[in-house]
C-alpha positions as CSV (number, residue, x, y, z in Angstrom):
1,M,94.2,76.4,78.2
2,F,96.5,79.7,77.9
3,Q,99.8,79.5,79.0
4,P,101.4,82.9,79.9
5,K,105.2,81.4,79.4
6,L,104.3,80.1,75.9
7,F,102.9,83.4,75.1
8,L,105.7,85.2,76.4
9,G,107.8,83.1,74.4
10,A,106.6,83.7,71.2
11,A,106.4,87.6,71.5
12,L,110.2,87.5,72.4
13,A,111.0,85.9,69.3
14,L,108.8,88.3,67.5
15,M,110.8,90.8,68.8
16,G,114.4,89.7,67.9
17,T,112.9,89.3,63.8
18,T,110.7,92.7,64.0
19,G,112.4,94.5,66.0
20,A,110.9,96.6,69.4
21,L,108.3,94.9,71.4
22,A,105.5,96.7,71.4
23,Q,104.6,97.6,75.8
24,T,102.5,99.1,77.8
25,A,102.3,99.9,81.1
26,W,99.0,100.2,82.5
27,V,99.7,102.9,85.9
28,S,96.9,103.4,88.5
29,S,95.9,106.9,89.8
30,E,94.5,107.4,93.3
31,K,93.4,110.6,93.1
32,D,91.9,110.5,89.1
33,H,90.1,106.9,89.6
34,A,91.7,106.2,86.2
35,I,94.4,104.1,84.3
36,T,97.0,105.6,82.5
37,L,98.8,103.6,79.6
38,V,102.1,104.7,78.5
39,D,104.0,103.1,75.5
40,L,107.4,102.5,76.5
41,K,108.7,102.8,73.0
42,T,107.3,106.2,72.3
43,Q,108.0,106.5,76.3
44,A,104.6,108.8,75.6
45,V,101.0,108.7,77.2
46,A,98.8,106.6,74.9
47,G,95.2,106.7,76.4
48,V,93.7,106.9,79.8
49,I,91.1,104.3,80.7
50,N,88.1,105.4,83.6
51,T,87.6,103.5,86.5
52,C,86.7,102.7,90.3
53,K,86.9,105.5,92.5
54,R,91.2,105.0,94.1
55,A,92.3,102.6,91.8
56,R,95.5,100.8,93.8
57,H,96.6,97.5,93.1
58,M,96.6,95.7,89.7
59,Q,96.7,92.1,88.4
60,L,96.0,89.9,85.2
61,A,94.5,87.3,85.4
62,P,95.8,83.4,84.8
63,D,94.1,84.1,81.1
64,G,95.8,86.9,80.6
65,K,93.4,88.7,78.9
66,R,91.9,90.7,82.2
67,L,93.0,92.9,84.2
68,F,91.9,93.2,87.9
69,V,91.7,96.5,88.9
70,A,91.2,97.3,93.3
71,C,89.7,100.2,93.9
72,T,89.9,101.1,97.9
73,E,86.6,103.5,97.6
74,S,84.3,101.5,95.7
75,G,85.2,98.4,97.7
76,Q,85.4,96.5,94.0
77,A,87.4,95.2,91.3
78,D,87.0,96.6,88.0
79,I,87.6,94.1,85.4
80,I,89.0,95.5,81.9
81,D,89.7,93.7,79.1
82,V,93.3,93.8,78.0
83,A,92.5,93.3,74.0
84,T,89.9,96.2,73.8
85,R,91.2,98.6,77.3
86,K,87.4,98.1,78.1
87,S,85.7,97.3,81.4
88,V,83.7,94.1,81.2
89,G,82.5,94.3,84.8
90,R,82.6,94.6,88.4
91,I,83.0,92.9,91.4
92,S,82.7,93.4,95.1
93,L,86.0,93.0,96.9
94,G,84.3,94.2,100.3
95,D,85.5,97.1,102.1
96,E,88.4,98.7,102.1
97,P,90.5,96.2,100.2
98,E,93.7,96.8,99.6
99,A,96.1,93.8,97.5
100,F,94.8,90.7,96.6
101,D,96.4,87.6,94.5
102,F,94.5,84.4,92.3
103,S,94.4,81.4,93.4
104,K,96.3,79.0,91.0
105,D,93.7,77.8,89.2
106,G,92.1,81.5,89.1
107,R,89.0,81.0,90.0
108,A,89.1,82.8,93.6
109,L,90.2,85.9,95.0
110,Y,92.7,86.4,98.4
111,V,92.3,89.9,99.4
112,S,93.7,91.5,101.9
113,A,90.8,93.5,104.1
114,E,92.3,96.3,106.0
115,D,89.2,97.6,108.2
116,E,88.7,93.8,109.1
117,G,92.3,92.6,109.9
118,A,91.2,89.5,107.2
119,L,92.7,87.7,104.3
120,V,88.9,86.9,102.9
121,T,88.6,84.6,99.6
122,I,86.1,85.7,96.9
123,D,84.4,84.1,93.9
124,A,86.8,85.7,91.2
125,A,83.3,85.4,88.4
126,T,80.2,86.4,91.4
127,G,82.6,88.4,94.4
128,K,80.9,86.2,96.3
129,A,82.9,86.1,99.8
130,L,83.6,82.4,99.9
131,A,85.7,82.9,103.3
132,S,87.8,84.5,105.5
133,V,90.5,84.2,108.7
134,A,91.3,86.6,110.8
135,V,95.6,87.7,110.4
136,G,97.6,90.8,112.2
137,K,96.2,94.1,111.9
138,E,96.4,96.3,108.9
139,P,97.1,93.5,106.3
140,E,98.8,94.8,102.8
141,G,100.5,92.5,100.3
142,V,99.0,88.8,99.1
143,K,100.8,86.5,97.3
144,T,100.3,83.0,96.5
145,S,102.9,79.9,96.7
146,P,103.3,78.9,92.6
147,D,102.1,75.4,93.7
148,G,99.0,77.2,94.9
149,K,99.2,75.2,98.6
150,L,99.8,78.6,100.6
151,V,99.0,82.4,100.9
152,F,101.1,84.7,102.2
153,V,100.2,88.3,104.0
154,T,101.7,91.4,105.2
155,S,100.2,92.7,108.2
156,E,102.1,96.1,108.7
157,V,101.2,96.7,112.4
158,A,102.0,93.1,113.7
159,N,105.6,93.1,111.9
160,M,104.4,89.6,110.2
161,V,103.7,87.5,107.2
162,H,101.2,85.4,107.6
163,V,100.3,82.0,106.2
164,V,96.9,80.5,104.6
165,D,96.6,76.8,103.9
166,T,94.2,77.6,101.1
167,A,93.1,73.9,101.3
168,T,92.2,74.0,104.6
169,G,91.7,77.8,104.9
170,K,93.6,78.0,108.2
171,L,96.3,80.3,109.1
172,V,99.3,77.9,110.0
173,K,102.4,80.1,110.6
174,N,103.3,83.7,111.5
175,I,106.7,84.7,110.8
176,A,108.2,87.7,112.4
177,A,109.3,90.2,109.7
178,G,111.1,93.3,109.5
179,K,109.2,96.6,110.5
180,R,106.1,97.3,109.1
181,P,106.5,94.4,105.8
182,R,104.9,95.4,103.0
183,R,105.0,93.9,99.4
184,M,106.4,90.1,98.3
185,V,108.2,88.8,95.8
186,F,108.9,84.8,95.0
187,S,112.3,83.7,93.4
188,P,111.5,81.7,89.7
189,D,112.2,78.3,92.1
190,G,109.4,78.8,94.4
191,A,111.9,79.0,97.0
192,Q,112.1,82.1,98.8
193,L,110.2,84.9,99.2
194,W,111.5,88.1,99.5
195,V,109.5,91.2,101.5
196,S,110.1,94.7,101.7
197,N,110.1,96.1,105.3
198,E,109.0,100.0,105.1
199,L,109.6,101.5,107.8
200,G,113.0,99.3,108.5
201,A,114.9,100.1,105.4
202,S,115.4,96.7,104.7
203,V,114.0,93.2,102.6
204,S,113.5,90.0,104.3
205,V,114.5,86.7,103.1
206,I,111.7,84.0,103.6
207,S,112.8,79.9,103.4
208,V,109.4,79.1,101.7
209,K,110.2,75.2,103.1
210,D,110.9,76.6,106.6
211,L,108.6,79.4,106.8
212,A,111.2,81.2,108.6
213,V,113.6,83.9,107.8
214,T,117.4,83.3,106.9
215,H,118.3,86.4,105.7
216,T,118.0,90.8,106.0
217,V,119.0,92.9,103.2
218,K,119.7,96.3,104.8
219,L,119.1,99.3,102.2
220,E,121.4,102.6,102.2
221,L,121.7,105.4,100.5
222,K,124.4,108.1,100.7
223,G,123.1,111.7,102.4
224,A,119.8,109.7,103.2
225,R,118.5,109.2,106.5
226,A,117.5,105.2,107.1
227,E,114.5,106.6,108.3
228,D,113.7,108.2,104.5
229,I,114.9,104.4,102.7
230,T,110.6,103.4,102.6
231,P,110.7,100.2,100.8
232,V,107.7,98.9,99.1
233,G,107.4,97.5,95.4
234,L,109.5,94.6,94.1
235,A,110.2,92.8,91.2
236,M,112.8,89.9,90.2
237,T,114.0,88.8,87.1
238,R,113.1,85.4,85.4
239,D,116.5,84.1,86.1
240,G,115.7,85.1,90.0
241,K,119.8,87.2,89.7
242,T,118.3,90.3,90.2
243,L,116.0,92.2,92.8
244,Y,114.5,95.3,92.1
245,V,112.5,97.6,95.3
246,S,111.5,100.6,95.3
247,M,112.5,103.0,98.3
248,G,109.6,105.0,98.8
249,R,110.6,108.7,100.4
250,A,115.0,108.4,99.2
251,N,113.3,108.8,96.1
252,H,115.3,106.1,94.2
253,V,115.4,102.6,93.2
254,G,117.5,99.9,95.1
255,I,119.0,97.0,92.6
256,I,119.8,94.2,94.6
257,D,122.1,90.8,93.4
258,V,120.4,88.1,94.8
259,A,123.1,86.0,95.2
260,S,125.2,87.8,97.5
261,R,122.2,89.2,98.9
262,Q,123.9,93.0,98.2
263,L,122.7,96.2,97.1
264,T,124.7,97.0,94.3
265,K,123.1,100.4,92.9
266,T,120.6,102.9,93.3
267,V,119.4,104.6,90.6
268,L,117.3,108.3,91.2
269,V,113.9,108.6,90.1
270,G,110.6,110.9,91.2
271,K,109.3,111.4,94.6
272,R,108.4,108.6,96.5
273,A,108.9,106.0,94.2
274,W,106.2,103.5,95.4
275,H,106.3,100.2,92.7
276,V,108.0,98.6,90.6
277,A,107.3,96.9,87.5
278,L,109.4,94.7,84.8
279,S,108.7,95.1,80.6
280,P,107.7,91.8,79.6
281,D,111.1,91.6,77.6
282,E,112.7,92.8,81.2
283,S,114.7,95.6,79.1
284,R,112.6,98.4,81.1
285,L,111.9,98.9,84.6
286,V,108.9,101.0,84.8
287,V,108.8,102.9,88.6
288,S,105.4,104.8,90.2
289,N,106.5,108.3,91.7
290,G,103.2,109.0,94.1
291,L,104.4,112.1,95.1
292,S,105.7,113.8,91.5
293,D,102.5,112.2,89.9
294,D,104.7,110.5,87.2
295,V,106.5,107.1,86.0
296,T,110.3,106.8,85.5
297,I,111.6,104.4,82.7
298,I,114.4,102.7,83.2
299,D,116.6,101.0,80.6
300,T,117.7,97.8,82.9
301,A,120.7,97.4,80.6
302,T,122.4,100.4,81.7
303,A,120.6,100.9,85.3
304,K,119.6,104.2,83.9
305,A,116.5,106.5,83.6
306,L,115.3,107.2,80.7
307,K,112.6,109.6,81.0
308,S,109.9,110.3,83.4
309,V,106.3,111.0,82.3
310,P,103.6,112.3,83.6
311,V,100.3,110.3,84.2
312,G,97.4,110.6,87.1
313,R,97.4,112.1,90.3
314,V,99.1,109.7,92.7
315,P,100.1,106.7,90.3
316,Y,99.8,103.6,92.6
317,M,102.0,100.8,90.5
318,A,102.3,99.9,86.9
319,V,101.5,96.5,84.9
320,V,103.2,96.2,82.0
321,L,101.9,94.1,79.2
322,P,102.6,93.6,75.9
């Protein structure tokens, strides 16, 4: 069985003996229906992969070999073989799929269906819908707990995070979050779930044990109005010490100290910083800038922007692979 942590450890060990680890950002484009490949070493475009219509959310399968790409207008997931960089199949995700996450065993996809206001469980091999549970209107982010027992879904309209039991398929809790919650990330120990609130200029911290918000981190930027700080994407380091958050129309990325729950630094990037992705060695942060049609590469050690690289029209998010 593929073990991502062992694979990553071997890759990092190799980096220490042979030089820089080859890392490529795969960037989805909403308007070009494509994925642009950006080499993080050369900081240049290394190729383009055509995919289905309005490519948005992407996620590596648990086997580490396939990248699933959700295409909103096609209602499908394009499955791309990472090694060959070619599509090996497509499965249905239903109408207007937003985001998704895998079950712990990788056999099912949990998909937020915006039009239906539901979380839909789909067979990852066949695309067959297995179950559906109603959640709040315009569900968006989806995150499976590390133990695989719960799925968390954000509702942009209800301002809630909904919790679904994977064994029973039942909704077990509605958690009031900030205004228009979007994306989520777990702390490495699985004890906390951090949630971006796009219209609340904040990030909520949820206790997974108590299924309740314990803290709210306000985002501020000198010279920017609160309504222009619209956080969406989140990424946390493996040691659980640092959280990166895109600040949307404020055109910055925020860096949060997890222990103190304080915004400590901001980095200027492109227009409408939408999503953020850490490289496998965590030396680089890739920021998708939806209105400047580029990605900004940040050196995490210095918190400095190195370069903005033009990619496809309306880049949505990036996944960085070795």
